[in-house]
C-alpha positions as CSV (number, residue, x, y, z in Angstrom):
1,M,77.3,106.5,52.2
2,L,78.8,104.7,55.1
3,N,81.2,107.4,55.1
4,L,78.6,109.9,54.6
5,L,77.1,108.7,57.7
6,A,80.2,108.6,59.4
7,L,81.0,112.1,59.0
8,A,77.9,113.1,60.4
9,L,78.3,111.1,63.6
10,L,81.6,112.9,64.7
11,S,79.8,116.5,63.2
12,T,77.6,115.6,65.9
13,A,80.1,114.5,68.6
14,P,80.2,116.6,71.7
15,Q,83.1,118.8,71.2
16,P,84.6,119.9,74.5
17,A,83.7,123.5,75.1
18,A,86.7,126.2,73.9
19,A,88.0,129.1,75.5
20,P,85.1,132.1,75.0
21,A,87.0,135.1,73.3
22,W,87.6,138.1,75.4
23,L,90.5,135.0,76.7
24,L,92.1,134.8,73.9
25,G,95.9,136.2,73.4
26,D,98.4,136.9,74.9
27,W,98.2,138.7,78.3
28,E,101.3,140.2,80.2
29,P,101.5,139.9,84.0
30,Y,101.1,143.1,86.5
31,S,101.8,141.0,89.4
32,N,105.4,140.2,90.9
33,A,103.7,136.1,91.9
34,F,103.9,136.5,87.6
35,T,107.2,138.3,86.7
36,G,108.8,135.1,86.3
37,L,106.1,133.2,84.0
38,R,105.9,136.0,81.4
39,L,103.1,136.4,78.6
40,L,100.2,134.1,79.2
41,S,99.1,133.5,75.4
42,V,96.0,131.7,75.4
43,G,94.1,129.7,72.4
44,K,90.9,128.0,72.3
45,N,92.0,125.1,72.9
46,A,95.9,125.7,74.8
47,L,97.7,127.8,76.6
48,S,101.4,129.1,77.2
49,W,103.2,130.3,79.6
50,R,106.9,130.4,80.3
51,G,108.4,126.6,80.4
52,C,105.2,125.5,79.3
53,T,104.3,125.8,76.3
54,G,101.0,124.8,73.9
55,A,99.2,123.2,77.4
56,R,95.8,121.7,76.7
57,F,92.9,122.2,78.5
58,E,89.8,121.1,79.6
59,V,86.8,124.3,80.2
60,I,85.3,122.7,83.8
61,Q,83.0,126.2,84.6
62,S,82.3,129.5,82.4
63,K,80.2,131.0,83.4
64,D,79.6,135.2,82.1
65,D,83.5,137.5,82.8
66,R,84.7,133.9,85.0
67,L,86.1,130.6,83.0
68,T,87.3,127.7,85.0
69,L,90.0,125.3,83.3
70,R,91.8,122.5,84.3
71,L,95.0,121.3,82.2
72,A,95.9,118.1,80.7
73,G,97.5,115.5,83.1
74,D,100.9,116.0,81.1
75,S,100.9,119.8,81.4
76,T,104.4,120.6,82.3
77,C,103.0,124.6,83.6
78,R,104.8,125.0,87.1
79,L,104.9,127.9,89.1
80,D,108.4,129.6,89.7
81,D,108.6,129.4,93.4
82,E,110.6,126.4,95.5
83,P,110.2,123.9,95.1
84,P,107.8,124.3,91.1
85,S,104.3,124.0,92.4
86,R,102.0,122.3,89.6
87,M,99.5,124.0,88.0
88,D,96.1,122.7,87.9
89,T,93.3,124.5,87.7
90,V,93.4,128.1,86.8
91,R,91.0,130.4,87.7
92,F,90.3,133.6,85.2
93,T,88.3,136.7,86.1
94,L,87.9,139.6,83.9
95,R,87.5,143.1,85.5
96,E,84.9,145.5,83.9
97,N,87.5,147.5,82.2
98,R,87.8,144.6,79.7
99,C,91.7,145.5,80.4
100,D,92.4,143.4,83.5
101,L,92.5,139.5,84.1
102,A,92.7,138.5,87.6
103,V,94.1,134.8,87.9
104,S,93.9,132.8,90.5
105,I,96.2,129.0,90.0
106,Y,95.5,126.1,92.1
107,A,97.6,123.3,92.5
108,S,94.9,120.4,92.3
109,P,91.4,120.3,92.8
110,E,90.7,120.0,96.2
111,A,92.9,123.4,95.9
112,A,90.4,125.3,93.8
113,A,87.0,123.9,95.4
114,K,88.1,125.5,98.4
115,D,89.3,128.5,97.1
116,Q,93.0,128.1,98.1
117,P,95.7,129.1,95.3
118,S,98.5,128.8,95.5
119,A,99.6,132.4,94.0
120,E,97.0,135.3,92.7
121,G,97.1,138.5,90.9
122,L,96.6,140.4,87.9
123,Y,96.9,140.2,84.6
124,G,96.6,143.0,81.5
125,R,95.9,143.2,77.7
126,L,99.1,144.1,75.8
127,K,97.0,145.9,73.9
128,C,95.0,148.1,76.1
129,P,96.1,152.0,76.9
130,S,94.8,152.5,80.5
131,G,96.9,149.3,81.9
132,P,95.6,148.0,85.0
133,A,93.0,149.9,86.7
134,P,95.2,151.1,89.6
135,H,92.0,149.8,92.0
136,A,92.9,146.2,91.1
137,A,96.8,145.8,91.2
138,A,96.5,147.2,95.7
139,S,92.7,144.7,95.7
140,L,94.7,141.9,94.9
141,S,97.3,139.7,96.3
142,T,100.5,139.4,94.4
143,T,102.6,137.1,96.1
144,P,102.4,133.2,95.7
145,R,100.6,131.0,98.6
């Protein structure tokens, strides 16, 4: 009886928000700012980039096709700039074509609150036939700040 009660309590405990289905999977960089990071793989509660495998995250804001997450404090994710900037907060915005993903990386929660990214650029789905929308790549900064 106690085991059933414990199981019931565990199953009703709030679960951390997971990444939405539209973000899950593999994304390739289109922007120069992210070519050094290579492929981005996103799972429900972790992501992987070059030098950063299985980095756990917490979803801090999710609305429609926009998601902001904060990487766990023990994350080894860094940009490939000099000196390497730590990735703290990452904002993803899915474009209308469902193939292009705008990515903004912030070094701290304060930088995210002020919308001062360390880098921003564009990723695309590996299996989308069109590649990046020409206007999307042109309208987004492709160099680290």
